[in-house]
SELOZA-800510 format. One record per residue (C-alpha): residue number from 1; x, z, y. Coordinates in steps of 0.05 Angstrom, whole numbers, plus 5000, padded with zeros to 4 digits. Layout:
# residues N
NUM  X  Z  Y .
...
END
This chain:
# residues 662
1  6653  8065  3627 .
2  6670  8072  3710 .
3  6703  8130  3696 .
4  6745  8111  3633 .
5  6764  8044  3674 .
6  6789  8080  3730 .
7  6839  8123  3685 .
8  6854  8069  3652 .
9  6876  8042  3717 .
10  6912  8105  3736 .
11  6957  8094  3670 .
12  6970  8036  3679 .
13  7001  8049  3760 .
14  7042  8107  3721 .
15  7065  8064  3666 .
16  7083  8012  3712 .
17  7121  8059  3760 .
18  7153  8089  3696 .
19  7171  8020  3677 .
20  7210  8016  3740 .
21  7258  8048  3709 .
22  7261  8008  3643 .
23  7320  7971  3682 .
24  7363  7922  3646 .
25  7319  7869  3589 .
26  7381  7836  3542 .
27  7449  7850  3569 .
28  7513  7824  3535 .
29  7567  7878  3530 .
30  7646  7858  3531 .
31  7703  7880  3477 .
32  7737  7923  3524 .
33  7794  7969  3503 .
34  7779  8041  3491 .
35  7853  8067  3468 .
36  7916  8029  3462 .
37  7987  8041  3428 .
38  8022  8044  3487 .
39  7973  8077  3523 .
40  7972  8039  3604 .
41  8014  8082  3634 .
42  8056  8108  3589 .
43  8138  8117  3595 .
44  8167  8110  3524 .
45  8247  8129  3508 .
46  8243  8079  3446 .
47  8216  8009  3444 .
48  8154  7999  3403 .
49  8146  7954  3341 .
50  8075  7929  3361 .
51  8027  7939  3414 .
52  7949  7948  3387 .
53  7889  7958  3429 .
54  7829  7986  3403 .
55  7766  7942  3434 .
56  7694  7980  3444 .
57  7661  7922  3403 .
58  7692  7879  3350 .
59  7734  7816  3369 .
60  7742  7754  3343 .
61  7814  7757  3320 .
62  7823  7688  3326 .
63  7796  7669  3390 .
64  7820  7734  3417 .
65  7905  7744  3438 .
66  7954  7804  3464 .
67  8016  7780  3502 .
68  8064  7817  3523 .
69  8114  7798  3582 .
70  8172  7829  3625 .
71  8172  7830  3706 .
72  8204  7752  3695 .
73  8140  7731  3660 .
74  8184  7723  3590 .
75  8148  7739  3524 .
76  8176  7789  3485 .
77  8128  7785  3428 .
78  8157  7761  3359 .
79  8093  7735  3326 .
80  8019  7721  3334 .
81  7967  7771  3350 .
82  7916  7794  3277 .
83  7872  7846  3267 .
84  7896  7915  3256 .
85  7889  7939  3186 .
86  7837  7985  3168 .
87  7806  7983  3235 .
88  7759  7927  3248 .
89  7758  7943  3324 .
90  7833  7932  3337 .
91  7880  7881  3347 .
92  7960  7881  3348 .
93  8011  7849  3361 .
94  8089  7848  3344 .
95  8149  7855  3389 .
96  8214  7832  3387 .
97  8263  7887  3371 .
98  8313  7921  3416 .
99  8273  7917  3488 .
100  8307  7933  3541 .
101  8298  7994  3594 .
102  8247  7962  3638 .
103  8166  7961  3652 .
104  8127  7910  3606 .
105  8053  7879  3624 .
106  8001  7876  3561 .
107  7951  7821  3580 .
108  7890  7819  3524 .
109  7840  7761  3517 .
110  7778  7779  3477 .
111  7716  7752  3448 .
112  7668  7786  3426 .
113  7649  7777  3346 .
114  7587  7817  3365 .
115  7555  7770  3426 .
116  7610  7720  3441 .
117  7628  7749  3505 .
118  7692  7727  3544 .
119  7739  7781  3576 .
120  7800  7798  3596 .
121  7852  7842  3623 .
122  7927  7875  3632 .
123  7953  7937  3637 .
124  8031  7965  3645 .
125  8079  8013  3602 .
126  8154  8030  3615 .
127  8212  8039  3560 .
128  8260  8082  3590 .
129  8231  8078  3657 .
130  8163  8099  3695 .
131  8112  8034  3703 .
132  8083  8034  3770 .
133  8022  8071  3757 .
134  8000  8116  3702 .
135  7932  8120  3676 .
136  7885  8134  3619 .
137  7890  8084  3561 .
138  7825  8034  3583 .
139  7859  8037  3657 .
140  7864  7957  3633 .
141  7837  7908  3699 .
142  7773  7872  3667 .
143  7750  7810  3695 .
144  7712  7754  3663 .
145  7741  7683  3650 .
146  7704  7646  3710 .
147  7652  7702  3731 .
148  7583  7693  3723 .
149  7572  7622  3724 .
150  7503  7586  3755 .
151  7498  7548  3688 .
152  7503  7608  3640 .
153  7456  7651  3685 .
154  7415  7582  3691 .
155  7406  7581  3612 .
156  7395  7655  3601 .
157  7337  7652  3649 .
158  7308  7598  3615 .
159  7314  7621  3542 .
160  7285  7683  3579 .
161  7231  7644  3602 .
162  7217  7590  3547 .
163  7213  7658  3491 .
164  7173  7699  3538 .
165  7117  7635  3548 .
166  7125  7615  3475 .
167  7109  7695  3454 .
168  7061  7707  3509 .
169  7007  7644  3495 .
170  7019  7651  3427 .
171  6993  7724  3425 .
172  6944  7707  3478 .
173  6912  7647  3429 .
174  6912  7686  3372 .
175  6894  7762  3388 .
176  6862  7744  3461 .
177  6818  7674  3457 .
178  6817  7688  3374 .
179  6830  7601  3376 .
180  6879  7562  3413 .
181  6852  7532  3480 .
182  6869  7463  3499 .
183  6901  7495  3560 .
184  6943  7538  3522 .
185  6952  7472  3469 .
186  6980  7438  3534 .
187  7029  7490  3551 .
188  7069  7509  3488 .
189  7104  7446  3481 .
190  7131  7458  3554 .
191  7149  7532  3537 .
192  7190  7504  3475 .
193  7218  7456  3504 .
194  7245  7511  3561 .
195  7260  7557  3503 .
196  7303  7504  3467 .
197  7345  7484  3519 .
198  7362  7552  3539 .
199  7387  7563  3473 .
200  7432  7508  3478 .
201  7455  7522  3544 .
202  7470  7590  3522 .
203  7511  7573  3455 .
204  7548  7501  3498 .
205  7568  7563  3556 .
206  7590  7616  3508 .
207  7638  7560  3472 .
208  7664  7523  3535 .
209  7676  7598  3564 .
210  7711  7620  3496 .
211  7750  7545  3486 .
212  7725  7533  3423 .
213  7741  7467  3392 .
214  7674  7441  3371 .
215  7703  7411  3295 .
216  7719  7494  3290 .
217  7653  7528  3300 .
218  7634  7541  3239 .
219  7711  7571  3227 .
220  7698  7623  3288 .
221  7652  7689  3291 .
222  7588  7644  3331 .
223  7560  7606  3266 .
224  7518  7664  3251 .
225  7499  7671  3326 .
226  7488  7596  3327 .
227  7451  7597  3262 .
228  7402  7658  3278 .
229  7387  7630  3353 .
230  7370  7562  3323 .
231  7323  7574  3260 .
232  7270  7611  3297 .
233  7267  7553  3347 .
234  7259  7498  3293 .
235  7210  7548  3260 .
236  7168  7550  3325 .
237  7180  7475  3341 .
238  7142  7463  3271 .
239  7088  7502  3290 .
240  7072  7477  3362 .
241  7079  7402  3335 .
242  7019  7431  3287 .
243  6981  7451  3338 .
244  6992  7398  3393 .
245  6968  7348  3337 .
246  6899  7389  3335 .
247  6908  7400  3260 .
248  6864  7457  3228 .
249  6882  7532  3219 .
250  6916  7533  3292 .
251  6901  7607  3294 .
252  6955  7618  3237 .
253  6995  7561  3268 .
254  6995  7612  3333 .
255  7019  7666  3290 .
256  7076  7621  3260 .
257  7093  7607  3338 .
258  7091  7676  3362 .
259  7138  7699  3300 .
260  7179  7645  3316 .
261  7189  7680  3389 .
262  7198  7735  3373 .
263  7260  7722  3322 .
264  7286  7683  3382 .
265  7283  7749  3415 .
266  7306  7787  3358 .
267  7364  7738  3345 .
268  7386  7751  3422 .
269  7383  7824  3416 .
270  7423  7823  3350 .
271  7477  7783  3391 .
272  7488  7827  3450 .
273  7504  7896  3471 .
274  7448  7930  3436 .
275  7481  7914  3374 .
276  7550  7942  3390 .
277  7529  8008  3427 .
278  7537  8079  3400 .
279  7478  8071  3354 .
280  7457  8006  3337 .
281  7409  8027  3292 .
282  7375  8059  3345 .
283  7382  8012  3400 .
284  7374  7943  3364 .
285  7302  7960  3347 .
286  7286  7996  3417 .
287  7312  7928  3458 .
288  7275  7892  3410 .
289  7212  7926  3425 .
290  7230  7924  3499 .
291  7236  7841  3502 .
292  7172  7835  3452 .
293  7134  7879  3500 .
294  7155  7834  3568 .
295  7131  7771  3525 .
296  7058  7804  3508 .
297  7050  7830  3593 .
298  7077  7767  3620 .
299  7072  7710  3575 .
300  7001  7736  3559 .
301  6988  7732  3628 .
302  7007  7661  3632 .
303  6958  7643  3583 .
304  6907  7683  3618 .
305  6914  7638  3679 .
306  6923  7570  3644 .
307  6848  7593  3616 .
308  6817  7610  3687 .
309  6810  7543  3708 .
310  6742  7538  3702 .
311  6672  7568  3738 .
312  6670  7649  3723 .
313  6626  7662  3662 .
314  6627  7718  3611 .
315  6675  7678  3571 .
316  6729  7690  3626 .
317  6701  7759  3639 .
318  6714  7776  3561 .
319  6781  7744  3564 .
320  6802  7784  3623 .
321  6787  7851  3601 .
322  6825  7839  3527 .
323  6878  7819  3561 .
324  6880  7878  3604 .
325  6882  7925  3545 .
326  6937  7878  3518 .
327  6974  7880  3590 .
328  6974  7962  3586 .
329  6999  7971  3522 .
330  7058  7915  3539 .
331  7068  7964  3599 .
332  7069  8025  3563 .
333  7125  7996  3516 .
334  7172  7971  3565 .
335  7168  8032  3605 .
336  7186  8073  3551 .
337  7239  8030  3511 .
338  7263  8020  3585 .
339  7278  8094  3599 .
340  7312  8099  3526 .
341  7353  8030  3544 .
342  7364  8057  3612 .
343  7400  8120  3582 .
344  7444  8078  3546 .
345  7471  8028  3583 .
346  7476  8069  3659 .
347  7488  8134  3634 .
348  7486  8174  3705 .
349  7462  8160  3770 .
350  7525  8157  3799 .
351  7540  8093  3759 .
352  7473  8067  3772 .
353  7488  8073  3858 .
354  7561  8047  3857 .
355  7561  7997  3810 .
356  7548  7917  3816 .
357  7507  7933  3756 .
358  7469  7976  3779 .
359  7453  7943  3841 .
360  7417  7884  3808 .
361  7383  7946  3757 .
362  7357  7970  3826 .
363  7337  7905  3853 .
364  7303  7895  3787 .
365  7269  7957  3781 .
366  7240  7955  3850 .
367  7210  7884  3828 .
368  7184  7909  3775 .
369  7146  7971  3816 .
370  7119  7917  3861 .
371  7082  7869  3793 .
372  7066  7944  3769 .
373  7023  7953  3836 .
374  6997  7883  3827 .
375  6974  7895  3757 .
376  6934  7960  3795 .
377  6901  7915  3847 .
378  6876  7869  3775 .
379  6856  7924  3742 .
380  6818  7955  3795 .
381  6798  7908  3826 .
382  6785  7827  3799 .
383  6786  7850  3727 .
384  6718  7884  3724 .
385  6687  7822  3775 .
386  6726  7770  3724 .
387  6653  7741  3706 .
388  6636  7731  3775 .
389  6698  7707  3814 .
390  6765  7691  3795 .
391  6795  7672  3864 .
392  6834  7744  3874 .
393  6848  7748  3793 .
394  6884  7684  3799 .
395  6924  7691  3868 .
396  6945  7767  3842 .
397  6960  7728  3771 .
398  7008  7680  3798 .
399  7044  7720  3851 .
400  7057  7773  3780 .
401  7085  7710  3744 .
402  7127  7698  3807 .
403  7153  7761  3805 .
404  7160  7769  3729 .
405  7207  7702  3735 .
406  7249  7739  3785 .
407  7259  7799  3744 .
408  7272  7748  3688 .
409  7328  7714  3733 .
410  7358  7784  3747 .
411  7364  7808  3675 .
412  7406  7739  3666 .
413  7451  7754  3722 .
414  7464  7819  3691 .
415  7492  7785  3624 .
416  7569  7782  3653 .
417  7569  7848  3672 .
418  7592  7904  3628 .
419  7542  7968  3629 .
420  7574  8024  3670 .
421  7570  8061  3612 .
422  7618  8025  3569 .
423  7666  8016  3621 .
424  7675  8084  3642 .
425  7735  8087  3597 .
426  7765  8027  3645 .
427  7772  8072  3704 .
428  7845  8062  3733 .
429  7885  8115  3760 .
430  7916  8118  3829 .
431  7989  8097  3849 .
432  8032  8127  3903 .
433  8087  8097  3953 .
434  8085  8058  4013 .
435  8046  7998  4005 .
436  8049  7932  4028 .
437  8010  7911  4092 .
438  7981  7853  4101 .
439  7933  7829  4154 .
440  7894  7764  4152 .
441  7819  7737  4184 .
442  7771  7688  4170 .
443  7773  7613  4186 .
444  7724  7630  4231 .
445  7762  7698  4267 .
446  7699  7734  4265 .
447  7729  7793  4225 .
448  7790  7817  4201 .
449  7825  7843  4130 .
450  7885  7894  4132 .
451  7901  7885  4056 .
452  7942  7943  4030 .
453  7982  7940  3969 .
454  8011  8007  3932 .
455  8065  8017  3901 .
456  8069  7926  3908 .
457  8105  7918  3846 .
458  8085  7873  3784 .
459  8044  7924  3740 .
460  7987  7970  3771 .
461  7977  7970  3841 .
462  7922  7999  3880 .
463  7889  7952  3933 .
464  7856  7982  3992 .
465  7812  7936  4036 .
466  7800  7947  4117 .
467  7746  7913  4139 .
468  7740  7908  4214 .
469  7704  7859  4272 .
470  7762  7814  4307 .
471  7738  7824  4374 .
472  7729  7899  4374 .
473  7751  7921  4316 .
474  7706  7964  4293 .
475  7696  7978  4224 .
476  7653  7926  4192 .
477  7600  7973  4160 .
478  7558  7916  4143 .
479  7599  7889  4093 .
480  7581  7916  4017 .
481  7640  7904  3974 .
482  7704  7864  3969 .
483  7728  7807  3915 .
484  7793  7798  3909 .
485  7821  7735  3873 .
486  7899  7727  3851 .
487  7926  7664  3826 .
488  8000  7650  3812 .
489  8020  7582  3833 .
490  8090  7589  3799 .
491  8065  7596  3723 .
492  8015  7541  3701 .
493  8001  7581  3635 .
494  7980  7646  3678 .
495  7909  7641  3689 .
496  7870  7665  3759 .
497  7840  7740  3753 .
498  7799  7775  3806 .
499  7785  7853  3819 .
500  7723  7876  3852 .
501  7738  7928  3909 .
502  7670  7987  3919 .
503  7669  8013  3988 .
504  7702  8085  3994 .
505  7684  8098  4076 .
506  7663  8054  4125 .
507  7688  7986  4131 .
508  7740  8010  4075 .
509  7745  7985  4000 .
510  7797  8006  3937 .
511  7805  7997  3868 .
512  7865  7994  3820 .
513  7884  7940  3783 .
514  7941  7898  3738 .
515  7934  7837  3770 .
516  7994  7827  3794 .
517  8029  7823  3724 .
518  8086  7785  3743 .
519  8142  7789  3794 .
520  8134  7737  3850 .
521  8094  7699  3899 .
522  8020  7704  3888 .
523  7967  7675  3918 .
524  7913  7724  3940 .
525  7841  7712  3964 .
526  7792  7770  3986 .
527  7718  7748  3995 .
528  7682  7799  4041 .
529  7613  7799  4010 .
530  7574  7811  4069 .
531  7506  7769  4053 .
532  7505  7696  4085 .
533  7557  7719  4132 .
534  7606  7729  4078 .
535  7673  7698  4083 .
536  7737  7688  4053 .
537  7801  7708  4080 .
538  7867  7686  4045 .
539  7932  7718  4036 .
540  8004  7706  4004 .
541  8039  7760  3971 .
542  8098  7767  3939 .
543  8113  7831  3896 .
544  8172  7879  3910 .
545  8225  7882  3858 .
546  8285  7939  3846 .
547  8335  7941  3908 .
548  8381  7880  3898 .
549  8457  7887  3904 .
550  8467  7850  3983 .
551  8528  7826  4018 .
552  8529  7824  4086 .
553  8580  7771  4128 .
554  8581  7794  4203 .
555  8619  7752  4249 .
556  8614  7756  4324 .
557  8576  7703  4363 .
558  8550  7680  4296 .
559  8489  7700  4254 .
560  8488  7751  4202 .
561  8492  7726  4133 .
562  8463  7765  4070 .
563  8468  7752  4004 .
564  8431  7773  3956 .
565  8451  7772  3886 .
566  8398  7752  3834 .
567  8390  7747  3755 .
568  8432  7695  3710 .
569  8492  7699  3772 .
570  8448  7663  3815 .
571  8444  7682  3901 .
572  8407  7671  3953 .
573  8436  7667  4022 .
574  8388  7696  4084 .
575  8401  7699  4161 .
576  8365  7692  4221 .
577  8383  7648  4281 .
578  8398  7680  4330 .
579  8379  7747  4301 .
580  8355  7766  4372 .
581  8293  7789  4403 .
582  8249  7717  4419 .
583  8247  7654  4382 .
584  8282  7659  4313 .
585  8296  7609  4255 .
586  8288  7646  4180 .
587  8333  7606  4140 .
588  8342  7612  4067 .
589  8393  7578  4015 .
590  8386  7590  3936 .
591  8457  7590  3891 .
592  8471  7587  3823 .
593  8521  7614  3786 .
594  8576  7563  3799 .
595  8561  7569  3882 .
596  8531  7504  3878 .
597  8446  7489  3923 .
598  8401  7507  3872 .
599  8353  7456  3872 .
600  8287  7505  3880 .
601  8227  7459  3903 .
602  8186  7515  3937 .
603  8191  7579  3971 .
604  8141  7643  4002 .
605  8164  7687  4055 .
606  8137  7740  4082 .
607  8159  7781  4141 .
608  8136  7843  4169 .
609  8166  7898  4212 .
610  8188  7963  4159 .
611  8136  7995  4145 .
612  8079  7951  4180 .
613  8029  7890  4163 .
614  8068  7831  4137 .
615  8049  7760  4153 .
616  8065  7692  4118 .
617  8114  7639  4156 .
618  8097  7573  4140 .
619  8177  7547  4114 .
620  8198  7476  4110 .
621  8250  7444  4061 .
622  8318  7419  4091 .
623  8344  7399  4025 .
624  8326  7423  3965 .
625  8334  7493  3960 .
626  8345  7510  4036 .
627  8292  7521  4068 .
628  8276  7544  4149 .
629  8216  7578  4174 .
630  8206  7588  4248 .
631  8184  7650  4281 .
632  8183  7689  4344 .
633  8205  7773  4338 .
634  8214  7837  4381 .
635  8272  7876  4383 .
636  8266  7919  4310 .
637  8272  7921  4234 .
638  8237  7875  4189 .
639  8224  7866  4115 .
640  8237  7793  4099 .
641  8209  7779  4023 .
642  8229  7708  3994 .
643  8208  7685  3932 .
644  8210  7617  3890 .
645  8207  7588  3821 .
646  8285  7561  3798 .
647  8283  7498  3752 .
648  8278  7531  3694 .
649  8218  7565  3712 .
650  8246  7637  3728 .
651  8220  7677  3788 .
652  8272  7686  3842 .
653  8252  7740  3877 .
654  8279  7780  3937 .
655  8267  7831  3992 .
656  8310  7860  4048 .
657  8309  7896  4113 .
658  8342  7844  4174 .
659  8348  7886  4236 .
660  8335  7834  4307 .
661  8375  7859  4362 .
662  8346  7862  4436 .
END
């Protein structure tokens, strides 16, 4: 017997270590582009009649959109977004006829009909000209609408906790205790309430993220998911109530509770990324076995602990031995199914160690390894003596439950991250050219960030952030990542987006994205991720434009006036006063086609040495359309960028080089 127990214990340890490779539980996917016509970065000789995008998951055409805009932000579509005939994975939008040569940005927004997850992004193509960068068809910038919100994570976590608790308690009562002990009856309603509230939050946040009007919910793809999630919860509620009231046939009622909990898990998997993978007929059953096994293991442990409150006796020893066998089977299933899902979702070791998704998975597997170690201690030391002493079993079991809840929290945090295998087609290409260079620091001046943006035009850009210590200038190697957040104040209809920059060297972080989709002034906030020392650094950035026609009026003894010709006959006059080394005023005045001052209400000015890092000035308005900013300059040539919205919403933007004499 002892040899058999030791062999079983060794097997449990090995299976627990294998479970470390189990990786994600339920991980939702995204309807991300796999190909497009035109492709991202394409240079066309003739204007296309439409833009179509094929996604990795089936998008809901009623909640998904494709917008195509030129560099001024004007829409060039001629109709609504709709499904592409013959391809349920594709959407298309018609374009206006005879589009002029130029660069066009395609901004897409999808709500997955499989799991209800929202994703947005954009890419660029050129007509008659090359876009700022070339890339693969999936080289768009992928962002969730608001990232992984705390509410969405909490809802998913509560759903996991409730379903695992319901399933485990019911299975423990039916298979291990052969009935429904009073302790199980008391805890079952709590587990049901947690699962029901979690279900409500998951549905509510999905509808909120997708901006679904509640009066039209039944007209969307969310209907099937809501029904599939709700029915098992209602079935389990009836059985839990029957047990709580102390009616007959408790064991049969426990089976119904277990079926309801398992049904809730199946519904969650059926509307998750497993259903949209390359082989859903394999992925769905494997994922279902995975989450059900977690319920048997962790939920059953909860059932055991609530029945170990009294003194040790033969009953407690029998329950511990029976549950030990159930837990071993659960760990074995979690290990095998988790490994299969890991291969499907992660793909490569590089994806595991180089992505945010992989980093969360590594943390989760480390906790699973610790769980396996605790399980081995219980199996070898505490289960054999459960008839004489229960303190060790209770303490280690409680620690297991705490760690298990943390593992479920990490699983919930993975919901809004697309698996690396799915986003492999979404890698961008690099760009070349002299970058825009900006330098900023956090409020507490603990670090400095130099942000290089190349080529700095509307469309695709490569963003490189160099993070250094503010005082010493040494690379900040403690930083693990940089996240850029983009907003465009000049257009209220342009939403914010984000781009994660992974590390590419000591204190250096870089990625390619098309977040700068419009010509004009952008607000960019760099979040430097460094644990509890994470800080934000704000920047003002003006996208570069094509060379403009500039008239120069130089009169001896007076500042040189530069008149930059803008679109629709408009212009802006710029000059430095006095234009010599030392204190200067930077003036910018906008005019309409008739030569009258154009009442521009706000402006952004960015100034820096040509080819060097620029800084944002603080302009003040002298009168509508006339702005001035103070600065101190050394002798040399400076690049000045000016951007502001015209009264009709057009972005008036220009860059020019101005000399400063000694």
